[in-house]
ZAFI-541797 format. One record per residue: residue number from 1; residue in three letters; x, y, z of N, C-alpha, C in turn. Coordinates in steps of 0.2 Angstrom, whole numbers, plus 5000, padded with zeros to 4 digits. Each point is the difference from the previous one (the first is absolute). Last residue first. Example, Ala and Ser with C-alpha at 12.3 -4.5 7.8 and 13.67 -1.06 7.14 Angstrom:
BEGIN
+-----+---------+------+------+------+-------+-------+-------+------+------+------+
| num | residuo | n.xx | n.yy | n.zz | ca.xx | ca.yy | ca.zz | c.xx | c.yy | c.zz |
+-----+---------+------+------+------+-------+-------+-------+------+------+------+
|   2 |     SER | 5064 | 4989 | 5035 |  5004 |  5006 |  5001 | 4996 | 5005 | 5003 |
|   1 |     ALA | 5002 | 4972 | 5000 |  4996 |  5006 |  5000 | 5004 | 5006 | 5000 |
+-----+---------+------+------+------+-------+-------+-------+------+------+------+
***
This chain:
BEGIN
+-----+---------+------+------+------+-------+-------+-------+------+------+------+
| num | residuo | n.xx | n.yy | n.zz | ca.xx | ca.yy | ca.zz | c.xx | c.yy | c.zz |
+-----+---------+------+------+------+-------+-------+-------+------+------+------+
| 138 |     ASP | 5872 | 5736 | 5955 |  4995 |  4995 |  4998 | 4993 | 5003 | 4999 |
| 137 |     GLU | 5025 | 5011 | 4998 |  4994 |  5001 |  5004 | 4995 | 4995 | 4997 |
| 136 |     TYR | 5028 | 5003 | 5000 |  4994 |  4997 |  4997 | 4995 | 5001 | 5005 |
| 135 |     LYS | 5022 | 5015 | 4994 |  4997 |  4996 |  5005 | 4993 | 4998 | 4997 |
| 134 |     VAL | 5021 | 5004 | 4985 |  4995 |  5004 |  5002 | 4996 | 4995 | 5006 |
| 133 |     PHE | 5025 | 5003 | 4983 |  4996 |  4996 |  5006 | 4994 | 5005 | 5002 |
| 132 |     GLU | 5011 | 5002 | 4975 |  5000 |  5002 |  5007 | 4996 | 4996 | 5004 |
| 131 |     GLY | 5001 | 4999 | 4975 |  5007 |  5000 |  5003 | 5001 | 5002 | 5007 |
| 130 |     ASP | 4978 | 4999 | 4989 |  5004 |  5004 |  4997 | 5007 | 5001 | 5003 |
| 129 |     LYS | 4988 | 4986 | 5015 |  4996 |  5004 |  4995 | 5004 | 5005 | 4997 |
| 128 |     ILE | 5000 | 4978 | 5019 |  5004 |  5004 |  4996 | 4995 | 5003 | 4994 |
| 127 |     ARG | 4995 | 4992 | 5027 |  5000 |  4997 |  4993 | 5005 | 5005 | 4996 |
| 126 |     TYR | 4997 | 4993 | 5028 |  5001 |  5004 |  4995 | 4999 | 4997 | 4993 |
| 125 |     VAL | 4994 | 4996 | 5028 |  5000 |  4998 |  4994 | 5001 | 5005 | 4995 |
| 124 |     VAL | 5006 | 4995 | 5027 |  4996 |  5004 |  4996 | 5001 | 4997 | 4993 |
| 123 |     HIS | 5002 | 4991 | 5027 |  5003 |  5001 |  4994 | 4996 | 5004 | 4996 |
| 122 |     HIS | 5004 | 4991 | 5027 |  4997 |  5005 |  4995 | 5004 | 5000 | 4994 |
| 121 |     GLY | 5004 | 4979 | 5016 |  4997 |  5006 |  5001 | 4997 | 5004 | 4994 |
| 120 |     SER | 5015 | 4981 | 4993 |  4998 |  5001 |  5007 | 4998 | 5007 | 5001 |
| 119 |     SER | 4997 | 4985 | 4976 |  5004 |  5005 |  5004 | 4998 | 4999 | 5008 |
| 118 |     ARG | 4996 | 4991 | 4972 |  5001 |  4998 |  5007 | 5004 | 5005 | 5004 |
| 117 |     ILE | 4987 | 4997 | 4974 |  5003 |  5005 |  5005 | 5000 | 4997 | 5007 |
| 116 |     TYR | 5002 | 4989 | 4974 |  4995 |  5001 |  5005 | 5004 | 5005 | 5005 |
| 115 |     GLN | 5008 | 4996 | 4978 |  4996 |  4994 |  5001 | 4995 | 5001 | 5005 |
| 114 |     ARG | 5018 | 5015 | 4993 |  4993 |  5001 |  4997 | 4996 | 4994 | 5001 |
| 113 |     GLY | 5018 | 5002 | 5018 |  5001 |  5003 |  4993 | 4993 | 5002 | 4997 |
| 112 |     GLY | 5007 | 4988 | 5022 |  4995 |  4998 |  4995 | 5001 | 5003 | 4993 |
| 111 |     ASP | 5006 | 5010 | 5027 |  5001 |  4994 |  4996 | 4995 | 4999 | 4994 |
| 110 |     ILE | 5010 | 5016 | 5024 |  4996 |  5000 |  4993 | 5002 | 4994 | 4996 |
| 109 |     MET | 5001 | 5013 | 5027 |  5003 |  4995 |  4995 | 4995 | 5000 | 4994 |
| 108 |     SER | 5007 | 5014 | 5026 |  4997 |  5000 |  4993 | 5003 | 4994 | 4996 |
| 107 |     GLY | 5008 | 5007 | 5022 |  4995 |  4996 |  5000 | 4996 | 4999 | 4994 |
| 106 |     ASN | 5021 | 5013 | 5005 |  4994 |  5003 |  5002 | 4994 | 4996 | 5001 |
| 105 |     SER | 5020 | 4993 | 4990 |  5001 |  5000 |  5007 | 4994 | 5003 | 5003 |
| 104 |     PHE | 4997 | 4988 | 4976 |  5004 |  5006 |  5003 | 4999 | 5000 | 5008 |
| 103 |     GLN | 4997 | 4983 | 4975 |  4998 |  5001 |  5007 | 5005 | 5006 | 5003 |
| 102 |     LYS | 4992 | 4987 | 4975 |  5003 |  5005 |  5004 | 4998 | 5001 | 5007 |
| 101 |     TYR | 4999 | 4982 | 4977 |  4998 |  5001 |  5007 | 5005 | 5006 | 5003 |
| 100 |     ASP | 4994 | 4989 | 4975 |  5004 |  5005 |  5003 | 4997 | 5002 | 5007 |
|  99 |     HIS | 4992 | 4984 | 4983 |  5003 |  4997 |  5006 | 5005 | 5006 | 5003 |
|  98 |     HIS | 4986 | 5005 | 4980 |  4996 |  4995 |  5004 | 5003 | 4998 | 5007 |
|  97 |     SER | 5009 | 5023 | 4991 |  4999 |  4994 |  4996 | 4996 | 4996 | 5005 |
|  96 |     GLN | 5006 | 5022 | 5006 |  5000 |  5000 |  4993 | 4998 | 4994 | 4997 |
|  95 |     SER | 4993 | 5013 | 5023 |  5003 |  4994 |  4998 | 5000 | 5000 | 4992 |
|  94 |     TYR | 5001 | 5023 | 5014 |  4995 |  4995 |  4998 | 5004 | 4994 | 4998 |
|  93 |     GLU | 5001 | 5025 | 5015 |  5004 |  4995 |  4997 | 4995 | 4994 | 4998 |
|  92 |     TRP | 5002 | 5028 | 5010 |  4996 |  4995 |  4998 | 5004 | 4995 | 4996 |
|  91 |     ASP | 5011 | 5016 | 5020 |  4998 |  5000 |  4993 | 4995 | 4994 | 4999 |
|  90 |     GLY | 5013 | 5005 | 5020 |  4994 |  5004 |  5000 | 4997 | 5001 | 4992 |
|  89 |     GLU | 5019 | 4986 | 5010 |  5002 |  5007 |  4999 | 4994 | 5005 | 4999 |
|  88 |     ASP | 4998 | 4976 | 5003 |  5003 |  5003 |  5006 | 5002 | 5007 | 4999 |
|  87 |     ASN | 4979 | 4991 | 4985 |  5007 |  4997 |  5002 | 5003 | 5004 | 5006 |
|  86 |     VAL | 4973 | 4997 | 4991 |  5006 |  5005 |  5002 | 5006 | 4996 | 5002 |
|  85 |     VAL | 4982 | 4990 | 4982 |  5001 |  5001 |  5007 | 5005 | 5005 | 5001 |
|  84 |     MET | 4983 | 4991 | 4979 |  5006 |  5003 |  5002 | 4999 | 5001 | 5008 |
|  83 |     GLY | 4989 | 4987 | 4975 |  5000 |  5001 |  5008 | 5006 | 5003 | 5002 |
|  82 |     PHE | 4989 | 5000 | 4975 |  5007 |  5000 |  5004 | 4998 | 5001 | 5007 |
|  81 |     GLU | 4987 | 4991 | 4976 |  4999 |  5004 |  5006 | 5007 | 4999 | 5004 |
|  80 |     PHE | 4993 | 5000 | 4972 |  5003 |  4997 |  5006 | 4998 | 5004 | 5006 |
|  79 |     ASP | 4997 | 5005 | 4976 |  4994 |  4996 |  5002 | 5002 | 4997 | 5007 |
|  78 |     GLU | 5015 | 5013 | 4986 |  4994 |  5004 |  5003 | 4995 | 4996 | 5003 |
|  77 |     VAL | 5019 | 4990 | 4989 |  5001 |  5002 |  5007 | 4995 | 5005 | 5003 |
|  76 |     ALA | 5002 | 4990 | 4977 |  4995 |  4997 |  5005 | 5001 | 5002 | 5007 |
|  75 |     ASP | 5014 | 5007 | 4981 |  4994 |  5003 |  5001 | 4995 | 4997 | 5005 |
|  74 |     ALA | 5023 | 4995 | 4991 |  4998 |  4999 |  5007 | 4994 | 5005 | 5001 |
|  73 |     ASN | 5017 | 4986 | 4980 |  4994 |  5005 |  5001 | 4998 | 4999 | 5007 |
|  72 |     THR | 5025 | 4993 | 4995 |  4993 |  4998 |  4999 | 4995 | 5006 | 5001 |
|  71 |     ILE | 5029 | 4990 | 4998 |  4995 |  5006 |  5000 | 4993 | 4997 | 4999 |
|  70 |     MET | 5026 | 4989 | 5009 |  4993 |  5000 |  4996 | 4997 | 5006 | 5001 |
|  69 |     LEU | 5025 | 4987 | 5005 |  4996 |  5006 |  5000 | 4995 | 5000 | 4996 |
|  68 |     ASP | 5012 | 4977 | 5010 |  4999 |  5005 |  4994 | 4996 | 5006 | 5002 |
|  67 |     GLY | 5005 | 4979 | 5013 |  5002 |  5007 |  5002 | 5000 | 5005 | 4995 |
|  66 |     THR | 4994 | 4975 | 5003 |  5005 |  5002 |  4995 | 5003 | 5007 | 5002 |
|  65 |     HIS | 4983 | 4990 | 5014 |  5004 |  4994 |  4998 | 5006 | 5002 | 4995 |
|  64 |     PRO | 4979 | 5017 | 5003 |  5002 |  4995 |  5005 | 5004 | 4994 | 4996 |
|  63 |     ARG | 4999 | 5026 | 4991 |  4997 |  4993 |  4999 | 5003 | 4995 | 5005 |
|  62 |     ARG | 4999 | 5027 | 5004 |  5005 |  4995 |  4999 | 4996 | 4993 | 4999 |
|  61 |     PHE | 4990 | 5026 | 4996 |  5001 |  4995 |  5004 | 5006 | 4995 | 4998 |
|  60 |     LEU | 4984 | 5025 | 4995 |  5006 |  4997 |  4999 | 5001 | 4995 | 5006 |
|  59 |     GLY | 4978 | 5014 | 4987 |  5004 |  4997 |  5006 | 5006 | 4997 | 4998 |
|  58 |     PHE | 4980 | 5020 | 4992 |  5004 |  4994 |  4998 | 5004 | 4998 | 5006 |
|  57 |     TYR | 4977 | 5017 | 4993 |  5005 |  4997 |  5005 | 5004 | 4995 | 4996 |
|  56 |     ARG | 4984 | 5011 | 4987 |  5003 |  5005 |  5004 | 5005 | 4998 | 5005 |
|  55 |     ASN | 4992 | 4988 | 4975 |  5000 |  5000 |  5007 | 5003 | 5007 | 5003 |
|  54 |     GLY | 4998 | 4993 | 4976 |  4994 |  5003 |  5003 | 5000 | 5000 | 5007 |
|  53 |     PHE | 5017 | 4993 | 4982 |  4996 |  4995 |  5004 | 4994 | 5002 | 5003 |
|  52 |     GLU | 5014 | 5014 | 4985 |  5000 |  4993 |  4997 | 4995 | 4996 | 5004 |
|  51 |     PRO | 5004 | 5022 | 5008 |  4998 |  5001 |  4993 | 4999 | 4993 | 4996 |
|  50 |     HIS | 4997 | 5005 | 5027 |  5006 |  4998 |  4996 | 4997 | 5000 | 4992 |
|  49 |     PRO | 4987 | 5016 | 5018 |  5001 |  4993 |  4998 | 5006 | 4999 | 4995 |
|  48 |     THR | 5000 | 5020 | 5018 |  4997 |  4999 |  4993 | 5001 | 4992 | 4999 |
|  47 |     ASP | 5008 | 5009 | 5020 |  4993 |  5003 |  4999 | 4997 | 4998 | 4994 |
|  46 |     ARG | 5017 | 4984 | 5014 |  5001 |  5006 |  4995 | 4993 | 5002 | 4999 |
|  45 |     TYR | 5014 | 4983 | 5019 |  4994 |  5003 |  4997 | 5002 | 5006 | 4995 |
|  44 |     PHE | 5009 | 4975 | 5014 |  5001 |  5007 |  4998 | 4994 | 5002 | 4996 |
|  43 |     VAL | 5009 | 4979 | 5018 |  4995 |  5002 |  4996 | 5002 | 5008 | 4998 |
|  42 |     ASP | 5013 | 4976 | 5008 |  5000 |  5007 |  5001 | 4995 | 5003 | 4995 |
|  41 |     VAL | 4998 | 4975 | 5010 |  5001 |  5004 |  4994 | 5000 | 5007 | 5002 |
|  40 |     PRO | 5002 | 4973 | 5012 |  4999 |  5007 |  5001 | 5002 | 5004 | 4993 |
|  39 |     VAL | 4992 | 4975 | 5007 |  5004 |  5003 |  4994 | 4999 | 5007 | 5000 |
|  38 |     ASP | 4988 | 4984 | 5014 |  5007 |  5001 |  5002 | 5004 | 5001 | 4995 |
|  37 |     SER | 4978 | 4993 | 4990 |  5001 |  5001 |  5007 | 5007 | 5000 | 5002 |
|  36 |     HIS | 4989 | 5009 | 4976 |  5003 |  4994 |  5004 | 5001 | 5001 | 5007 |
|  35 |     TYR | 4992 | 5018 | 4985 |  4997 |  4994 |  4997 | 5002 | 4993 | 5004 |
|  34 |     ILE | 5007 | 5021 | 5010 |  4995 |  5002 |  4995 | 4996 | 4994 | 4997 |
|  33 |     ASP | 5015 | 5009 | 5024 |  4998 |  4995 |  4995 | 4995 | 5002 | 4995 |
|  32 |     THR | 5015 | 5019 | 5010 |  4995 |  4995 |  5002 | 5000 | 4994 | 4995 |
|  31 |     THR | 5010 | 5027 | 5007 |  5003 |  4993 |  4998 | 4995 | 4995 | 5003 |
|  30 |     CYS | 4998 | 5028 | 4991 |  5000 |  4995 |  5005 | 5004 | 4994 | 4998 |
|  29 |     VAL | 5000 | 5022 | 4988 |  4994 |  5000 |  5004 | 5000 | 4995 | 5006 |
|  28 |     TYR | 5017 | 5016 | 4982 |  4999 |  4994 |  5003 | 4994 | 5000 | 5005 |
|  27 |     LYS | 5002 | 5014 | 4976 |  5002 |  5000 |  5007 | 4999 | 4993 | 5003 |
|  26 |     VAL | 5004 | 5017 | 4976 |  4998 |  4993 |  5003 | 5002 | 5001 | 5007 |
|  25 |     PRO | 4996 | 5017 | 4976 |  5002 |  4999 |  5007 | 4997 | 4993 | 5003 |
|  24 |     VAL | 5008 | 5003 | 4974 |  4994 |  5002 |  5004 | 5002 | 4999 | 5008 |
|  23 |     GLY | 5013 | 4992 | 4980 |  4999 |  5007 |  4999 | 4994 | 5003 | 5004 |
|  22 |     ASP | 5011 | 4977 | 4997 |  4993 |  5001 |  4998 | 4999 | 5008 | 4999 |
|  21 |     GLN | 5022 | 4992 | 5007 |  4998 |  4995 |  4995 | 4993 | 5002 | 4997 |
|  20 |     LYS | 5008 | 5012 | 5019 |  5005 |  5001 |  4994 | 4997 | 4996 | 4994 |
|  19 |     GLU | 4990 | 4996 | 5021 |  4998 |  5007 |  4998 | 5004 | 5002 | 4993 |
|  18 |     TYR | 5005 | 4979 | 5010 |  4994 |  5000 |  4997 | 4997 | 5007 | 4998 |
|  17 |     LEU | 5021 | 4997 | 5012 |  5000 |  4997 |  4994 | 4994 | 5000 | 4996 |
|  16 |     GLU | 5000 | 5010 | 5022 |  5004 |  5004 |  4995 | 5001 | 4996 | 4993 |
|  15 |     VAL | 4988 | 4989 | 5018 |  4997 |  5006 |  4998 | 5004 | 5004 | 4995 |
|  14 |     ALA | 5011 | 4982 | 5010 |  4994 |  4997 |  4995 | 4996 | 5006 | 4997 |
|  13 |     LYS | 5016 | 5005 | 5017 |  5004 |  4998 |  4993 | 4994 | 4998 | 4995 |
|  12 |     GLU | 4993 | 5004 | 5022 |  5002 |  5006 |  4997 | 5003 | 4999 | 4993 |
|  11 |     THR | 4994 | 4981 | 5014 |  4994 |  5003 |  4996 | 5002 | 5007 | 4997 |
|  10 |     ASP | 5013 | 4977 | 5007 |  5001 |  5007 |  5001 | 4995 | 5004 | 4996 |
|   9 |     PHE | 4993 | 4975 | 5007 |  5005 |  5004 |  4996 | 5001 | 5007 | 5002 |
|   8 |     VAL | 4984 | 4986 | 5011 |  5005 |  4995 |  4998 | 5006 | 5003 | 4997 |
|   7 |     PRO | 4985 | 5013 | 5019 |  5000 |  4998 |  4993 | 5005 | 4995 | 4999 |
|   6 |     SER | 4986 | 5010 | 5020 |  5006 |  4996 |  5000 | 5001 | 4997 | 4993 |
|   5 |     HIS | 4986 | 5022 | 5015 |  5000 |  4994 |  4994 | 5007 | 4997 | 5001 |
|   4 |     LYS | 4982 | 5017 | 5015 |  5006 |  4997 |  4999 | 5000 | 4995 | 4995 |
|   3 |     ILE | 4985 | 5023 | 5005 |  4999 |  4993 |  4999 | 5007 | 4997 | 4999 |
|   2 |     THR | 4993 | 5022 | 5016 |  5002 |  4998 |  4993 | 4999 | 4992 | 5000 |
|   1 |     MET | 4987 | 5021 | 5015 |  5004 |  4994 |  5000 | 5002 | 4998 | 4992 |
+-----+---------+------+------+------+-------+-------+-------+------+------+------+
***
């Protein structure tokens, strides 16, 4: 199964821009709240730490109320748990933000973003490690 994402921005354009700017491979990882509830951030990963800031993950988001494009350190994403359920197409899907409630006709639902995991029926938990989702084994 694949993991379905709903990014805020055109992630292919962002990858192209930052690969060209930084001269290293960059990839889109996920979209989630990082520091503020209901402010989804498109998270990207690079294998090597940024030479000036030291982070391997960075995030792009729109500032609430102004809509300004912002960039932030997103290294905290490796500390988060992502509850996932199977959507109607048979793919995994996660709640991106605190109040991002998703319900599917197959009876699955997921809610809570990184604040909590609320689901109907079966869900699995993933974490992110080195830019990839990995199933969390407690």
